[in-house]
N, C-alpha and C positions, 0 to 999 in steps of 0.2 A: 679240827672242827668236824663235828658229826652233824649230819642233816637233821636228825630228830631233835637236837637241842636248840637249833636256831629259831628264835621267835616262837617257841612252843606255846607260851602263854598268849602270845599276840593273837593267834587265830582260834584259841579256845579249842573247841572240838571240830571246827570247820577245816598251817604253816609251810738295740740291736735285734729285730725279728731275725731268728737264726734258722733259715731254711736248710742249712747244711748240717744241722745237728744230727749226730749219728748214733745216739744212744738214748734210752728212755729211763727215767727215774721211777717208774711205776713200781710199787711194792706188791709182791705176790702174796704177802700176808701182813699181819699186824706187827711184825718185828721190824727193827731198824734195818735200813738198806745201806749197802756199801758198794759203790760203783766206781771203777776206774774210768777216767776220761782222758784219752790221748790227745796230744796236740796235733795240728794239721800236718806237721812234718816231724821227722825224727829230731829229738833234742840232741844238742852237742853233748859229748860225754862229760865236759866240764861243768855243764849246767845241772844243778840238782833238780829233782822234781819238786813240785809245789803241792802242799796238802791243803785241800779245801774241805772244811768240816761244817756241816749244817746241823743245827738243832732246832726243834720246834714241833709244831702240830701237823695236822694232816694237809695243810696247804702246801708246804714244801715237800711233804711225803709223796704226793701225787699217786694215790692208789688207782689201780686199773678199775677198781669197783666204782670210784668216783668219776673218773674221766677215762673211759676205755680207749686205749691206744694213744693217749696223749703223751707228748714229750714234756717232761717237767722243767720248770724254769731253772732248777738246780743244775741239770745237765746242760741246758742251753748256756747258762752262765759259765760253767766249767769249760765248755768248748771255747767260748769267747776269751776267757782268762788264759787258756793255753795259747790261743792265737796272739793275744796281746802281749804276752811275755815271752813267747817262743820256747816255753818250757812244758814238760809233761805235767799234767795236773791229775793227782789222785784224789778222787772224791769219796768222802765218807758222809753219806746222807743218814744222819742219826735222828732224823725227825720221827715222830710217832703218830700212829693212827689210832689213838685211844682217848679222844676227847681231852687231850692234854691242856691243862690250864697253866697259868703262870706259877701259882703256888706248887703245883705238881712238879714242874720243871725245876724250881728252886730246891725242892726237897731232894731231888736225885742228882743235882748238878755236880756236886763234888764227887760222889761215889761212882757215878756212871760216865761223866763227861770231862773230868779234869784233865786226864791224860791226853785224850785226842785234842781237846781245845788248847792245851798248853803247848802242843807241838804243831799247831796249824799255822800255815802262812796266810790263809784267807778263811774268814768265819762269816757265816750268815746265820742270823737268829730270826726265826719266824714264829712267834708265839703271840698273836694279836687278837685272836677270835674268841676262844672259849671262855675267857674271863670277862669278856665285854658284857656290860650291864644288860643289854637287850637279849642276850642269850641265856639269861637266868630266868628261872620260873619266878613269877611275881616281881618282875623288874620294876624298879621305881615305885614299889608299893602297889602295883596294879593287882587286880583280882579278876577271876572269871566267874560270871554269873552261872551258877550250876543249872539253872532252868533253861536259859537261852544259849549258853556257851559264849556269850558276848564278853569281851574284855572291858572291865570297868576301871576307870582311873587314869585315862590317857592324859588328863591335865597334869598328872604327876611326872610325866615324861617331859621334862623341861630343863632349862639351863641349870637350875639348882641340883637336880638329880645328876645331870651330866658332870658338873663340877665335883660333886661328892664322890661319884664313882671313879673319876680320874684321880682324885686325891687319895682314895683308898689304895689304888694300885701303884701310884708313883713311887713310894719307897721300895716296892718289890722290883719294879723295873730298874730303879737305880742300883739295887743290890745285884741284879742279874748282870747288867752291863759292866758295872765296876769290877765284879768278880772276874768275869771273862777277860777284861782288859788287863787286870793285874796279873793273871796267869801268864800272859804273854810277856810280861816284864819289860815292856818298852821295845821289844824286838819289832822290826818292820812287819806289819800285819795289815791286811785288808780287813777292816771291821765293818760289817754291814748288818742292818736290820730292815725289815719291811713293816709298814703299818697296815691297816686293814681297810678293805673296800666295804662299801655299804651294800649288803646283799638283802636289804629289806625293800628298798625302792625297786619297783618293777616285779616283785615276786607276787604273782597273781593270786595264789591261795590265801594271802594275808588280807586281801581286799582293803588295803589302807586307803583312808581318805587323804586328800591333799594336805590337810593339817597334820595328820599323823605321820605322813611321809616327811614333812618338814621337821617334825620332832625327832625322827630318827637321824636326820642330818645334824641337828644340834648335838645329839649324843655322839655321833661319829666324829664331829669336829673336835669336841673336847678330848675324846679318847686319843685321837691321833696326834693332836698337839702335845698332849702329855707324853705319849710314848716317844715321839721323835725328840722332844727336848731332853728327856731322860737319857736316851741313847747318845745324843750329841754331847752331853756333859761328860761322857766317858770315852770319847774318841770314835764312836760309831757314826757312820753316815746313815741316814734314814732314807730309804727308798720310798718315795711318796706314791705308793700304789693306789691310795685312796683317790687322789685327783686324777691319776692316770685311768682309773676305771669309771669314776663318777663325775668327771668334769671339774672346772674351776670352782664351782660353788658346792660341789658334793651332792647335787640333786639329780644327776643324770643316772638312769638305770644302768646297771652293769651289762645287761643284755647278753650278747654273744660272747662276752669275755668270761662268762660263767658256764659251767657244765649243766647237764640236764637237771641236776639236783638244786641248781641255783644257790649253791653254797661253796663249791670248789671251783678253781679256775678251769676253764676250757683249754683246748690246745692254743687257741688265740689268746686267751688270758694268760697262760703260762709264758707265751712269747712276749706279751706286753710287760709282764713283771721282769723278765730277763732284760728287756730293752731298758727299763728304768734303772736296773742295777748296773748294767754295762755302761750306761751313759755317765755314771759316777766315776768312771775311770778305774785304773788299777794301781794308783799310788797307795802305798809307797813301794810297790814291787817293781815298778818300771820307772 
């Protein structure tokens, strides 16, 4: 997820906490990162290492440009997985800081990621933001008044648009999750995905009215419901980051859980995501 893309049309011209984590998943550039994460103690020689592979956008990537000095949730999760299983965890964070969309990931899935995903003991997929309707220019048929810079057509941001957007992407998410699960061939594997938080509510430059904020909730509700159902159909557990960040009705601002750009997780936000993932347990590896 890139900050310039989020809600660009919206503003027109005016848009387990793991304190002992010992490594950072920050990317030094826009290439994929690969980081080893050791367990709390030495693994027994009879125990194999576990491979954790992560694919997705800039939320799991955790660029230092987005959140300086932050420890990403990928490394926090790897640390917890090592402790929970008593095995060494080797982390391959193959997420990308390039405004990755779901179609982009599908296009490169087999050529770039089949081998590491086929050999992974634990997989996290995090591609929930850049294809989201409100991050498109002209979302829901809205337009910008060229004279005033005001956004016109907020009445189009409604349940109908939310349902249509979710329906458009459902087959692609189904393909993504089904393909990755099939590559594992029924072998014991932790399969996880994350949904998306609402980074529109509480973002001051957007100057949303209460009615407009509620419309973003409608959009996020439909998107996250679709994403999680698609994942669960293919054996993935869906970590509900949405309600962990935005409360039970999705209307609470993410606040300090987001970095200064109000688009990527802060250190506290990364810890919250890791907490939700860890709370899902480590079956079937334990």
